DOFI-455387 format. One record per residue: x, y, z of N, C-alpha, C in turn. Coordinates in steps of 0.05 Angstrom, whole numbers, plus 5000, padded with zeros to 4 digits. Example, Ala and Ser with C-alpha at 12.3 -4.5 7.8 and 13.67 -1.06 7.14 Angstrom:
<mipas>
+------+------+------+------+------+------+------+------+------+
!  n.X !  n.Y !  n.Z ! ca.X ! ca.Y ! ca.Z !  c.X !  c.Y !  c.Z !
+------+------+------+------+------+------+------+------+------+
! 5264 ! 4886 ! 5156 ! 5246 ! 4910 ! 5156 ! 5264 ! 4934 ! 5156 !
! 5257 ! 4955 ! 5142 ! 5273 ! 4979 ! 5143 ! 5258 ! 5001 ! 5157 !
+------+------+------+------+------+------+------+------+------+
</mipas>
This chain:
<mipas>
+------+------+------+------+------+------+------+------+------+
!  n.X !  n.Y !  n.Z ! ca.X ! ca.Y ! ca.Z !  c.X !  c.Y !  c.Z !
+------+------+------+------+------+------+------+------+------+
! 8189 ! 2752 ! 8473 ! 8185 ! 2740 ! 8501 ! 8175 ! 2706 ! 8494 !
! 8188 ! 2693 ! 8498 ! 8186 ! 2663 ! 8503 ! 8163 ! 2656 ! 8520 !
! 8148 ! 2638 ! 8508 ! 8121 ! 2627 ! 8523 ! 8129 ! 2612 ! 8551 !
! 8113 ! 2621 ! 8572 ! 8127 ! 2604 ! 8599 ! 8121 ! 2577 ! 8599 !
! 8142 ! 2563 ! 8610 ! 8140 ! 2532 ! 8610 ! 8117 ! 2521 ! 8624 !
! 8101 ! 2506 ! 8616 ! 8079 ! 2492 ! 8632 ! 8086 ! 2469 ! 8645 !
! 8094 ! 2475 ! 8672 ! 8102 ! 2452 ! 8685 ! 8083 ! 2427 ! 8694 !
! 8090 ! 2406 ! 8694 ! 8070 ! 2392 ! 8703 ! 8074 ! 2384 ! 8733 !
! 8056 ! 2400 ! 8752 ! 8061 ! 2404 ! 8778 ! 8046 ! 2377 ! 8794 !
! 8032 ! 2358 ! 8778 ! 8018 ! 2336 ! 8789 ! 8043 ! 2311 ! 8789 !
! 8063 ! 2314 ! 8780 ! 8085 ! 2295 ! 8781 ! 8107 ! 2297 ! 8797 !
! 8109 ! 2284 ! 8821 ! 8129 ! 2286 ! 8837 ! 8152 ! 2265 ! 8835 !
! 8146 ! 2240 ! 8828 ! 8168 ! 2226 ! 8824 ! 8189 ! 2227 ! 8804 !
! 8213 ! 2214 ! 8813 ! 8234 ! 2223 ! 8788 ! 8225 ! 2210 ! 8762 !
! 8229 ! 2222 ! 8739 ! 8229 ! 2214 ! 8713 ! 8249 ! 2193 ! 8710 !
! 8240 ! 2177 ! 8689 ! 8258 ! 2154 ! 8679 ! 8290 ! 2164 ! 8669 !
! 8281 ! 2189 ! 8655 ! 8308 ! 2200 ! 8643 ! 8325 ! 2208 ! 8667 !
! 8312 ! 2218 ! 8692 ! 8331 ! 2228 ! 8711 ! 8347 ! 2205 ! 8722 !
! 8331 ! 2184 ! 8724 ! 8341 ! 2156 ! 8736 ! 8366 ! 2146 ! 8721 !
! 8362 ! 2148 ! 8693 ! 8383 ! 2143 ! 8677 ! 8407 ! 2159 ! 8675 !
! 8396 ! 2189 ! 8674 ! 8413 ! 2210 ! 8672 ! 8436 ! 2211 ! 8701 !
! 8428 ! 2198 ! 8720 ! 8447 ! 2209 ! 8741 ! 8471 ! 2189 ! 8739 !
! 8470 ! 2166 ! 8724 ! 8488 ! 2147 ! 8714 ! 8509 ! 2158 ! 8691 !
! 8496 ! 2175 ! 8674 ! 8511 ! 2188 ! 8655 ! 8527 ! 2218 ! 8666 !
! 8514 ! 2229 ! 8684 ! 8529 ! 2257 ! 8694 ! 8553 ! 2251 ! 8708 !
! 8558 ! 2232 ! 8718 ! 8585 ! 2223 ! 8734 ! 8609 ! 2225 ! 8711 !
! 8604 ! 2207 ! 8691 ! 8628 ! 2207 ! 8670 ! 8629 ! 2233 ! 8653 !
! 8602 ! 2241 ! 8649 ! 8605 ! 2268 ! 8635 ! 8618 ! 2290 ! 8648 !
! 8610 ! 2292 ! 8668 ! 8627 ! 2311 ! 8688 ! 8654 ! 2310 ! 8695 !
! 8664 ! 2284 ! 8690 ! 8692 ! 2279 ! 8697 ! 8704 ! 2282 ! 8669 !
! 8689 ! 2278 ! 8647 ! 8701 ! 2283 ! 8624 ! 8705 ! 2312 ! 8615 !
! 8687 ! 2326 ! 8626 ! 8693 ! 2353 ! 8617 ! 8705 ! 2370 ! 8641 !
! 8705 ! 2364 ! 8661 ! 8722 ! 2375 ! 8684 ! 8733 ! 2358 ! 8706 !
! 8755 ! 2373 ! 8714 ! 8770 ! 2360 ! 8733 ! 8756 ! 2351 ! 8761 !
! 8741 ! 2332 ! 8765 ! 8722 ! 2337 ! 8791 ! 8735 ! 2326 ! 8812 !
! 8733 ! 2336 ! 8835 ! 8745 ! 2322 ! 8863 ! 8721 ! 2325 ! 8882 !
! 8711 ! 2298 ! 8892 ! 8695 ! 2300 ! 8917 ! 8707 ! 2291 ! 8940 !
! 8701 ! 2308 ! 8959 ! 8710 ! 2304 ! 8986 ! 8680 ! 2298 ! 9006 !
! 8682 ! 2278 ! 9023 ! 8662 ! 2274 ! 9038 ! 8640 ! 2254 ! 9032 !
! 8647 ! 2240 ! 9018 ! 8628 ! 2218 ! 9001 ! 8617 ! 2200 ! 9031 !
! 8637 ! 2201 ! 9050 ! 8624 ! 2184 ! 9076 ! 8601 ! 2194 ! 9090 !
! 8604 ! 2220 ! 9083 ! 8579 ! 2234 ! 9099 ! 8549 ! 2228 ! 9085 !
! 8555 ! 2220 ! 9063 ! 8523 ! 2215 ! 9046 ! 8510 ! 2198 ! 9061 !
! 8480 ! 2202 ! 9066 ! 8463 ! 2188 ! 9076 ! 8455 ! 2168 ! 9058 !
! 8447 ! 2142 ! 9064 ! 8437 ! 2117 ! 9046 ! 8415 ! 2127 ! 9031 !
! 8398 ! 2143 ! 9038 ! 8378 ! 2155 ! 9024 ! 8374 ! 2181 ! 9022 !
! 8361 ! 2194 ! 9002 ! 8353 ! 2224 ! 9004 ! 8330 ! 2225 ! 9016 !
! 8315 ! 2207 ! 9018 ! 8293 ! 2211 ! 9038 ! 8289 ! 2229 ! 9060 !
! 8274 ! 2249 ! 9063 ! 8271 ! 2268 ! 9083 ! 8298 ! 2283 ! 9085 !
! 8309 ! 2293 ! 9065 ! 8338 ! 2302 ! 9066 ! 8333 ! 2329 ! 9045 !
! 8345 ! 2354 ! 9057 ! 8348 ! 2373 ! 9040 ! 8379 ! 2378 ! 9033 !
! 8390 ! 2380 ! 9005 ! 8411 ! 2384 ! 9000 ! 8414 ! 2412 ! 8998 !
! 8433 ! 2427 ! 9014 ! 8437 ! 2453 ! 9008 ! 8466 ! 2462 ! 9005 !
! 8467 ! 2477 ! 8979 ! 8495 ! 2484 ! 8974 ! 8496 ! 2511 ! 8962 !
! 8520 ! 2523 ! 8963 ! 8526 ! 2553 ! 8953 ! 8521 ! 2549 ! 8921 !
! 8519 ! 2569 ! 8907 ! 8510 ! 2573 ! 8879 ! 8525 ! 2588 ! 8862 !
! 8539 ! 2573 ! 8838 ! 8559 ! 2586 ! 8825 ! 8551 ! 2586 ! 8796 !
! 8535 ! 2569 ! 8787 ! 8531 ! 2566 ! 8761 ! 8505 ! 2549 ! 8751 !
! 8493 ! 2555 ! 8732 ! 8465 ! 2535 ! 8725 ! 8472 ! 2507 ! 8726 !
! 8497 ! 2501 ! 8720 ! 8499 ! 2468 ! 8718 ! 8508 ! 2459 ! 8744 !
! 8508 ! 2472 ! 8763 ! 8511 ! 2465 ! 8793 ! 8500 ! 2441 ! 8805 !
! 8471 ! 2435 ! 8794 ! 8461 ! 2409 ! 8802 ! 8475 ! 2383 ! 8790 !
! 8483 ! 2388 ! 8763 ! 8496 ! 2365 ! 8752 ! 8524 ! 2355 ! 8767 !
! 8539 ! 2374 ! 8781 ! 8559 ! 2364 ! 8796 ! 8546 ! 2352 ! 8822 !
! 8527 ! 2365 ! 8835 ! 8516 ! 2351 ! 8860 ! 8506 ! 2323 ! 8856 !
! 8492 ! 2320 ! 8835 ! 8479 ! 2292 ! 8832 ! 8500 ! 2271 ! 8821 !
! 8518 ! 2281 ! 8806 ! 8542 ! 2262 ! 8798 ! 8557 ! 2257 ! 8829 !
! 8561 ! 2276 ! 8844 ! 8577 ! 2271 ! 8869 ! 8565 ! 2254 ! 8886 !
! 8534 ! 2254 ! 8888 ! 8519 ! 2239 ! 8908 ! 8504 ! 2216 ! 8902 !
! 8499 ! 2215 ! 8876 ! 8484 ! 2193 ! 8856 ! 8461 ! 2187 ! 8873 !
! 8450 ! 2206 ! 8886 ! 8422 ! 2204 ! 8899 ! 8400 ! 2220 ! 8883 !
! 8377 ! 2212 ! 8885 ! 8356 ! 2228 ! 8871 ! 8341 ! 2254 ! 8883 !
! 8353 ! 2277 ! 8875 ! 8345 ! 2302 ! 8882 ! 8323 ! 2315 ! 8865 !
! 8306 ! 2332 ! 8874 ! 8290 ! 2347 ! 8855 ! 8300 ! 2378 ! 8863 !
! 8311 ! 2393 ! 8847 ! 8323 ! 2418 ! 8851 ! 8305 ! 2440 ! 8842 !
! 8303 ! 2461 ! 8864 ! 8288 ! 2483 ! 8862 ! 8304 ! 2504 ! 8840 !
! 8293 ! 2509 ! 8817 ! 8305 ! 2533 ! 8797 ! 8289 ! 2553 ! 8790 !
! 8303 ! 2576 ! 8786 ! 8288 ! 2604 ! 8777 ! 8268 ! 2595 ! 8754 !
! 8245 ! 2609 ! 8750 ! 8231 ! 2600 ! 8731 ! 8239 ! 2605 ! 8704 !
! 8258 ! 2628 ! 8700 ! 8269 ! 2632 ! 8675 ! 8276 ! 2611 ! 8658 !
! 8289 ! 2589 ! 8676 ! 8301 ! 2568 ! 8665 ! 8280 ! 2552 ! 8655 !
! 8257 ! 2549 ! 8657 ! 8236 ! 2532 ! 8647 ! 8222 ! 2545 ! 8624 !
! 8225 ! 2571 ! 8621 ! 8214 ! 2583 ! 8597 ! 8226 ! 2577 ! 8566 !
! 8244 ! 2568 ! 8570 ! 8256 ! 2556 ! 8540 ! 8250 ! 2526 ! 8542 !
! 8240 ! 2519 ! 8510 ! 8235 ! 2496 ! 8509 ! 8256 ! 2470 ! 8518 !
! 8282 ! 2480 ! 8509 ! 8302 ! 2465 ! 8515 ! 8311 ! 2458 ! 8542 !
! 8315 ! 2487 ! 8552 ! 8326 ! 2478 ! 8588 ! 8302 ! 2475 ! 8599 !
! 8275 ! 2477 ! 8592 ! 8254 ! 2476 ! 8610 ! 8248 ! 2442 ! 8609 !
! 8256 ! 2432 ! 8586 ! 8254 ! 2402 ! 8590 ! 8280 ! 2389 ! 8600 !
! 8303 ! 2397 ! 8595 ! 8325 ! 2389 ! 8611 ! 8321 ! 2386 ! 8643 !
! 8315 ! 2409 ! 8649 ! 8316 ! 2414 ! 8680 ! 8290 ! 2400 ! 8693 !
! 8265 ! 2396 ! 8681 ! 8242 ! 2380 ! 8694 ! 8254 ! 2351 ! 8691 !
! 8263 ! 2346 ! 8669 ! 8273 ! 2315 ! 8668 ! 8294 ! 2306 ! 8681 !
! 8311 ! 2324 ! 8693 ! 8335 ! 2319 ! 8711 ! 8327 ! 2329 ! 8738 !
! 8307 ! 2332 ! 8744 ! 8301 ! 2340 ! 8772 ! 8296 ! 2365 ! 8784 !
! 8289 ! 2382 ! 8762 ! 8283 ! 2414 ! 8771 ! 8252 ! 2414 ! 8772 !
! 8246 ! 2438 ! 8789 ! 8222 ! 2449 ! 8784 ! 8219 ! 2482 ! 8791 !
! 8204 ! 2499 ! 8777 ! 8206 ! 2523 ! 8779 ! 8196 ! 2540 ! 8803 !
! 8206 ! 2563 ! 8811 ! 8201 ! 2579 ! 8829 ! 8202 ! 2608 ! 8816 !
! 8184 ! 2624 ! 8823 ! 8179 ! 2650 ! 8817 ! 8192 ! 2667 ! 8837 !
! 8218 ! 2679 ! 8836 ! 8228 ! 2694 ! 8857 ! 8219 ! 2720 ! 8862 !
! 8201 ! 2729 ! 8841 ! 8191 ! 2755 ! 8843 ! 8166 ! 2758 ! 8864 !
! 8153 ! 2736 ! 8875 ! 8132 ! 2735 ! 8895 ! 8139 ! 2715 ! 8915 !
! 8119 ! 2712 ! 8933 ! 8117 ! 2691 ! 8953 ! 8105 ! 2666 ! 8934 !
! 8119 ! 2647 ! 8921 ! 8110 ! 2627 ! 8907 ! 8099 ! 2603 ! 8925 !
! 8075 ! 2604 ! 8928 ! 8064 ! 2585 ! 8947 ! 8061 ! 2559 ! 8932 !
! 8057 ! 2557 ! 8907 ! 8053 ! 2533 ! 8889 ! 8078 ! 2518 ! 8887 !
! 8102 ! 2535 ! 8888 ! 8130 ! 2521 ! 8886 ! 8137 ! 2509 ! 8914 !
! 8131 ! 2530 ! 8938 ! 8132 ! 2515 ! 8962 ! 8121 ! 2492 ! 8972 !
! 8094 ! 2489 ! 8963 ! 8077 ! 2468 ! 8968 ! 8084 ! 2444 ! 8955 !
! 8093 ! 2451 ! 8929 ! 8105 ! 2427 ! 8916 ! 8134 ! 2414 ! 8929 !
! 8152 ! 2432 ! 8941 ! 8174 ! 2429 ! 8952 ! 8167 ! 2410 ! 8979 !
! 8145 ! 2417 ! 8992 ! 8138 ! 2403 ! 9013 ! 8129 ! 2376 ! 9006 !
! 8113 ! 2378 ! 8982 ! 8101 ! 2351 ! 8973 ! 8123 ! 2330 ! 8967 !
! 8147 ! 2341 ! 8948 ! 8170 ! 2325 ! 8948 ! 8179 ! 2310 ! 8970 !
! 8184 ! 2328 ! 8992 ! 8194 ! 2316 ! 9015 ! 8173 ! 2296 ! 9030 !
! 8151 ! 2298 ! 9032 ! 8127 ! 2280 ! 9042 ! 8129 ! 2254 ! 9026 !
! 8134 ! 2257 ! 8994 ! 8128 ! 2234 ! 8981 ! 8150 ! 2212 ! 8985 !
! 8176 ! 2224 ! 8990 ! 8195 ! 2208 ! 8997 ! 8213 ! 2191 ! 8979 !
! 8204 ! 2200 ! 8952 ! 8219 ! 2185 ! 8934 ! 8244 ! 2200 ! 8925 !
! 8248 ! 2223 ! 8931 ! 8266 ! 2243 ! 8928 ! 8278 ! 2259 ! 8948 !
! 8300 ! 2269 ! 8950 ! 8304 ! 2288 ! 8969 ! 8299 ! 2319 ! 8955 !
! 8303 ! 2342 ! 8970 ! 8303 ! 2365 ! 8955 ! 8327 ! 2380 ! 8953 !
! 8335 ! 2389 ! 8934 ! 8358 ! 2404 ! 8932 ! 8353 ! 2436 ! 8927 !
! 8370 ! 2447 ! 8944 ! 8360 ! 2482 ! 8944 ! 8388 ! 2496 ! 8942 !
! 8389 ! 2519 ! 8932 ! 8411 ! 2537 ! 8938 ! 8404 ! 2559 ! 8952 !
! 8407 ! 2560 ! 8982 ! 8398 ! 2577 ! 9002 ! 8400 ! 2607 ! 8992 !
! 8422 ! 2610 ! 8973 ! 8423 ! 2643 ! 8973 ! 8406 ! 2651 ! 8953 !
! 8393 ! 2635 ! 8940 ! 8370 ! 2642 ! 8916 ! 8382 ! 2653 ! 8891 !
! 8401 ! 2661 ! 8889 ! 8415 ! 2662 ! 8861 ! 8446 ! 2659 ! 8867 !
! 8458 ! 2657 ! 8840 ! 8483 ! 2652 ! 8835 ! 8503 ! 2674 ! 8847 !
! 8521 ! 2667 ! 8859 ! 8541 ! 2689 ! 8868 ! 8551 ! 2706 ! 8853 !
! 8556 ! 2730 ! 8854 ! 8568 ! 2746 ! 8833 ! 8596 ! 2745 ! 8833 !
! 8609 ! 2737 ! 8856 ! 8640 ! 2736 ! 8858 ! 8651 ! 2709 ! 8867 !
! 8633 ! 2688 ! 8863 ! 8641 ! 2666 ! 8874 ! 8641 ! 2657 ! 8902 !
! 8642 ! 2677 ! 8922 ! 8638 ! 2676 ! 8950 ! 8609 ! 2670 ! 8959 !
! 8607 ! 2650 ! 8979 ! 8578 ! 2645 ! 8988 ! 8566 ! 2669 ! 8999 !
! 8547 ! 2674 ! 8990 ! 8524 ! 2699 ! 8997 ! 8506 ! 2695 ! 9023 !
! 8494 ! 2715 ! 9031 ! 8479 ! 2708 ! 9058 ! 8453 ! 2691 ! 9049 !
! 8442 ! 2671 ! 9058 ! 8418 ! 2658 ! 9052 ! 8393 ! 2669 ! 9061 !
! 8374 ! 2658 ! 9044 ! 8345 ! 2669 ! 9045 ! 8334 ! 2652 ! 9069 !
! 8313 ! 2656 ! 9071 ! 8300 ! 2643 ! 9100 ! 8283 ! 2617 ! 9087 !
! 8281 ! 2614 ! 9061 ! 8268 ! 2589 ! 9050 ! 8274 ! 2564 ! 9060 !
! 8304 ! 2560 ! 9064 ! 8316 ! 2535 ! 9066 ! 8306 ! 2525 ! 9097 !
! 8306 ! 2546 ! 9116 ! 8300 ! 2540 ! 9143 ! 8269 ! 2530 ! 9146 !
! 8253 ! 2547 ! 9130 ! 8222 ! 2547 ! 9128 ! 8216 ! 2519 ! 9119 !
! 8228 ! 2511 ! 9097 ! 8222 ! 2484 ! 9089 ! 8234 ! 2462 ! 9103 !
! 8256 ! 2467 ! 9112 ! 8263 ! 2443 ! 9134 ! 8242 ! 2441 ! 9157 !
! 8233 ! 2465 ! 9170 ! 8215 ! 2461 ! 9196 ! 8190 ! 2446 ! 9180 !
! 8176 ! 2457 ! 9165 ! 8155 ! 2447 ! 9151 ! 8155 ! 2410 ! 9149 !
! 8178 ! 2408 ! 9133 ! 8179 ! 2380 ! 9125 ! 8198 ! 2364 ! 9151 !
! 8205 ! 2377 ! 9173 ! 8224 ! 2365 ! 9191 ! 8247 ! 2349 ! 9179 !
! 8261 ! 2363 ! 9164 ! 8278 ! 2352 ! 9147 ! 8305 ! 2358 ! 9156 !
! 8325 ! 2336 ! 9151 ! 8353 ! 2339 ! 9158 ! 8364 ! 2352 ! 9138 !
! 8387 ! 2367 ! 9141 ! 8404 ! 2382 ! 9122 ! 8428 ! 2369 ! 9110 !
! 8434 ! 2366 ! 9087 ! 8464 ! 2355 ! 9079 ! 8478 ! 2382 ! 9066 !
! 8494 ! 2393 ! 9081 ! 8508 ! 2412 ! 9065 ! 8529 ! 2412 ! 9053 !
! 8533 ! 2419 ! 9026 ! 8553 ! 2418 ! 9006 ! 8563 ! 2447 ! 9001 !
! 8583 ! 2443 ! 8985 ! 8601 ! 2467 ! 8971 ! 8605 ! 2458 ! 8949 !
! 8608 ! 2484 ! 8927 ! 8623 ! 2479 ! 8904 ! 8644 ! 2501 ! 8899 !
! 8661 ! 2495 ! 8889 ! 8688 ! 2513 ! 8890 ! 8708 ! 2512 ! 8862 !
! 8703 ! 2528 ! 8847 ! 8731 ! 2532 ! 8828 ! 8740 ! 2556 ! 8824 !
! 8762 ! 2565 ! 8810 ! 8772 ! 2588 ! 8809 ! 8763 ! 2601 ! 8782 !
! 8754 ! 2627 ! 8787 ! 8750 ! 2645 ! 8764 ! 8725 ! 2631 ! 8749 !
! 8721 ! 2639 ! 8723 ! 8700 ! 2628 ! 8707 ! 8700 ! 2599 ! 8704 !
! 8683 ! 2586 ! 8699 ! 8680 ! 2556 ! 8698 ! 8688 ! 2550 ! 8664 !
! 8705 ! 2537 ! 8658 ! 8713 ! 2527 ! 8630 ! 8717 ! 2495 ! 8636 !
! 8724 ! 2489 ! 8609 ! 8732 ! 2459 ! 8608 ! 8757 ! 2451 ! 8615 !
! 8754 ! 2429 ! 8626 ! 8778 ! 2415 ! 8639 ! 8788 ! 2433 ! 8664 !
! 8766 ! 2451 ! 8675 ! 8774 ! 2461 ! 8702 ! 8770 ! 2446 ! 8726 !
! 8789 ! 2447 ! 8746 ! 8785 ! 2432 ! 8773 ! 8760 ! 2444 ! 8784 !
! 8744 ! 2426 ! 8792 ! 8722 ! 2435 ! 8807 ! 8717 ! 2415 ! 8832 !
! 8717 ! 2426 ! 8857 ! 8720 ! 2412 ! 8882 ! 8687 ! 2414 ! 8894 !
! 8677 ! 2391 ! 8900 ! 8655 ! 2390 ! 8914 ! 8657 ! 2375 ! 8940 !
! 8649 ! 2392 ! 8966 ! 8655 ! 2379 ! 8991 ! 8626 ! 2377 ! 9001 !
! 8625 ! 2352 ! 9013 ! 8598 ! 2339 ! 9027 ! 8601 ! 2339 ! 9059 !
! 8586 ! 2355 ! 9066 ! 8589 ! 2361 ! 9097 ! 8571 ! 2338 ! 9112 !
! 8576 ! 2338 ! 9141 ! 8562 ! 2318 ! 9156 ! 8531 ! 2329 ! 9157 !
! 8516 ! 2307 ! 9160 ! 8487 ! 2312 ! 9158 ! 8480 ! 2331 ! 9186 !
! 8465 ! 2347 ! 9181 ! 8456 ! 2368 ! 9203 ! 8425 ! 2353 ! 9207 !
! 8419 ! 2341 ! 9228 ! 8394 ! 2329 ! 9234 ! 8375 ! 2355 ! 9245 !
! 8350 ! 2349 ! 9238 ! 8330 ! 2372 ! 9240 ! 8328 ! 2382 ! 9270 !
! 8329 ! 2361 ! 9285 ! 8334 ! 2373 ! 9315 ! 8356 ! 2392 ! 9322 !
! 8375 ! 2388 ! 9309 ! 8398 ! 2411 ! 9316 ! 8395 ! 2438 ! 9303 !
! 8377 ! 2438 ! 9290 ! 8366 ! 2467 ! 9281 ! 8349 ! 2482 ! 9299 !
! 8342 ! 2467 ! 9320 ! 8330 ! 2484 ! 9343 ! 8302 ! 2502 ! 9334 !
! 8290 ! 2488 ! 9317 ! 8260 ! 2500 ! 9307 ! 8237 ! 2480 ! 9315 !
! 8220 ! 2502 ! 9327 ! 8198 ! 2486 ! 9338 ! 8176 ! 2479 ! 9313 !
! 8151 ! 2476 ! 9321 ! 8134 ! 2467 ! 9299 ! 8122 ! 2490 ! 9290 !
! 8117 ! 2514 ! 9302 ! 8112 ! 2535 ! 9292 ! 8129 ! 2557 ! 9280 !
! 8121 ! 2570 ! 9261 ! 8136 ! 2590 ! 9251 ! 8146 ! 2610 ! 9274 !
! 8176 ! 2612 ! 9273 ! 8186 ! 2634 ! 9289 ! 8211 ! 2646 ! 9279 !
! 8214 ! 2671 ! 9275 ! 8230 ! 2691 ! 9258 ! 8258 ! 2690 ! 9266 !
! 8259 ! 2688 ! 9295 ! 8284 ! 2686 ! 9308 ! 8297 ! 2662 ! 9308 !
! 8283 ! 2640 ! 9313 ! 8291 ! 2611 ! 9308 ! 8298 ! 2604 ! 9276 !
! 8281 ! 2613 ! 9259 ! 8285 ! 2611 ! 9229 ! 8311 ! 2623 ! 9222 !
! 8315 ! 2646 ! 9231 ! 8339 ! 2663 ! 9225 ! 8365 ! 2648 ! 9233 !
! 8360 ! 2640 ! 9257 ! 8387 ! 2624 ! 9272 ! 8390 ! 2596 ! 9255 !
! 8375 ! 2591 ! 9247 ! 8375 ! 2561 ! 9234 ! 8387 ! 2566 ! 9202 !
! 8374 ! 2590 ! 9195 ! 8388 ! 2597 ! 9166 ! 8415 ! 2601 ! 9170 !
! 8425 ! 2617 ! 9189 ! 8451 ! 2625 ! 9194 ! 8471 ! 2600 ! 9195 !
! 8459 ! 2584 ! 9210 ! 8475 ! 2559 ! 9218 ! 8480 ! 2542 ! 9194 !
! 8458 ! 2536 ! 9172 ! 8464 ! 2524 ! 9148 ! 8484 ! 2534 ! 9133 !
! 8479 ! 2567 ! 9125 ! 8497 ! 2579 ! 9109 ! 8529 ! 2578 ! 9119 !
! 8530 ! 2577 ! 9149 ! 8553 ! 2581 ! 9162 ! 8571 ! 2555 ! 9156 !
! 8556 ! 2533 ! 9157 ! 8566 ! 2509 ! 9152 ! 8575 ! 2502 ! 9119 !
! 8560 ! 2512 ! 9102 ! 8565 ! 2509 ! 9075 ! 8589 ! 2534 ! 9074 !
! 8586 ! 2553 ! 9083 ! 8613 ! 2573 ! 9078 ! 8639 ! 2558 ! 9084 !
! 8636 ! 2545 ! 9114 ! 8664 ! 2535 ! 9121 ! 8673 ! 2510 ! 9101 !
! 8658 ! 2496 ! 9090 ! 8663 ! 2475 ! 9070 ! 8674 ! 2488 ! 9045 !
! 8658 ! 2509 ! 9036 ! 8674 ! 2530 ! 9011 ! 8700 ! 2535 ! 9020 !
! 8702 ! 2544 ! 9046 ! 8736 ! 2556 ! 9049 ! 8752 ! 2532 ! 9055 !
! 8747 ! 2513 ! 9057 ! 8769 ! 2486 ! 9058 ! 8773 ! 2483 ! 9027 !
! 8748 ! 2487 ! 9010 ! 8756 ! 2484 ! 8982 ! 8773 ! 2506 ! 8973 !
! 8772 ! 2527 ! 8983 ! 8788 ! 2551 ! 8975 ! 8813 ! 2551 ! 8988 !
! 8815 ! 2535 ! 9004 ! 8845 ! 2537 ! 9020 ! 8847 ! 2554 ! 9042 !
! 8822 ! 2567 ! 9053 ! 8822 ! 2588 ! 9075 ! 8817 ! 2569 ! 9097 !
! 8817 ! 2549 ! 9102 ! 8818 ! 2529 ! 9128 ! 8834 ! 2502 ! 9120 !
+------+------+------+------+------+------+------+------+------+
</mipas>
């Protein structure tokens, strides 16, 4: 069993390699895949105070999203990605930080809020909490609404779509939806299960609608 990755929880700002890397990701992803991006006009001028929420298909999903948006995001990733020296190094340098999905990981949640409050990065999250087993968007976990409420963050819905298993030179469709202002999530300052569930469903329904456009269902 590999040694757990020791993450530097004290450092919130983007690494220099991440700033440089975002300019590498676009040409690299376009070289390896046939990437088509829709909705760039919906991008905010800054990622500050924004949560990017997207369906989850593959471990390299953040690369497509960074290349499509060209904005600084810190992505929440499962802790297993950080337990390998190589993937731990790459994910941390390119905007990732770990969460333990087997527990209520308060340290990761507090760090996510700190990222939002710091303001130099937006927060990237995959609301489903895991990769889809069949490519279709799955029901979302409550974490995205909880984080939005705590940080009073707007939501940038996105979707990723491709046919079958991802392979070289495959067509990848990225859709960027209209920003959902925090006020439209209809959540108060205090935790409310009904309000959080409704906000979660609204966010995931928007992501699913974007995915269906890529799939040709709409």
